[in-house]
C-alpha positions in Angstrom: -1.1 54.5 -6.7 -2.9 51.3 -5.9 -5.7 49.9 -8.3 -9.1 50.8 -6.8 -8.2 53.9 -5.5 -9.7 57.0 -6.8 -9.3 60.8 -6.3 -12.2 62.9 -4.7 -12.7 66.3 -3.9 -14.4 67.0 -0.7 -15.9 70.4 0.2 -17.8 71.4 3.1 -20.0 74.4 4.4 -20.4 73.9 7.8 -22.5 76.3 9.9 -21.0 75.6 13.6 -17.5 76.2 14.7 -17.2 73.1 16.7 -18.8 70.7 14.1 -16.5 72.4 11.4 -13.3 71.8 13.5 -14.4 68.1 13.6 -15.1 67.8 10.0 -11.6 69.4 9.4 -9.7 67.2 11.5 -11.5 64.2 10.1 -10.8 65.2 6.6 -7.4 65.9 7.5 -6.6 62.2 8.3 -8.2 61.4 5.0 -6.4 63.6 2.3 -4.6 66.6 1.5 -6.0 70.3 2.6 -6.1 72.1 -0.6 -8.1 75.1 0.3 -10.1 76.6 3.1 -13.0 74.1 3.0 -11.8 71.9 0.3 -9.7 68.7 0.4 -8.3 66.3 -2.0 -8.5 62.8 -1.4 -7.3 59.4 -2.5 -9.5 56.7 -1.2 -10.4 52.9 -1.6 -13.8 52.0 -1.5 -13.5 51.1 1.9 -12.0 54.4 2.8 -14.8 56.2 1.1 -17.3 54.4 3.3 -15.6 55.2 6.5 -15.3 58.8 5.6 -18.7 59.1 4.8 -19.8 57.4 8.0 -17.8 59.7 9.9 -19.1 62.9 8.2 -22.7 61.7 8.7 -21.9 61.7 12.4 -20.2 65.1 12.6 -22.7 67.4 10.7 -26.3 68.6 11.1 -28.1 67.5 8.3 -30.5 70.3 7.9 -27.8 73.0 8.5 -24.5 71.7 7.0 -23.4 70.3 3.8 -20.6 68.1 2.5 -20.0 67.5 -1.2 -17.8 64.5 -2.3 -16.8 64.8 -6.0 -15.4 61.4 -7.6 -12.5 62.7 -9.8 -11.6 59.3 -11.1 -9.1 56.7 -10.9 -5.7 57.5 -9.5 -3.5 55.8 -12.1 -3.1 59.5 -13.5 -1.7 62.1 -10.9 -4.2 64.4 -9.8 -2.2 67.6 -10.7 -2.4 66.3 -14.3 -6.1 67.1 -14.6 -6.2 70.3 -12.5 -6.4 73.7 -14.2 -5.2 76.1 -11.5 -5.5 79.9 -11.8 -3.1 82.1 -9.6 -1.3 80.5 -7.0 0.0 77.0 -7.8 -1.3 73.9 -6.1 1.2 71.8 -4.5 0.2 68.5 -2.9 1.6 68.2 0.8 3.9 65.3 1.1 2.7 62.8 3.5 5.3 60.4 5.4 4.0 57.0 6.6 5.7 56.2 9.8 5.3 52.4 11.0 
C-alpha cells in the first residue's frame, strides 16, 4: 500500500436502473465489489475527488444516495479490520496490465 492511500466503504441506493448501472460501472473501476450495493475502495485524495465528481454526475440528487465512509489509512490490510458474520469476505485480485 502506498502512503496517502486510504480505505473507503462506498454504498449506494439508486432509484433508477440506468443510473444504478452507471454508478456500479464507475465504482467497479475504483474498487472491489463486496456486496450488492457496497464497494471497498483504496483511494488517494486525487482518486477520491475523481470518484465524487463522477458520482455527482451520475445520480439524481433528490432521489439517490451514495455514502462514502473513510475506514482509515491503508497501511493495515482492510481484512484485518473487518468483522464478517456468515460467508467470508474475499477481496478480488486485481491485475495491472500495462
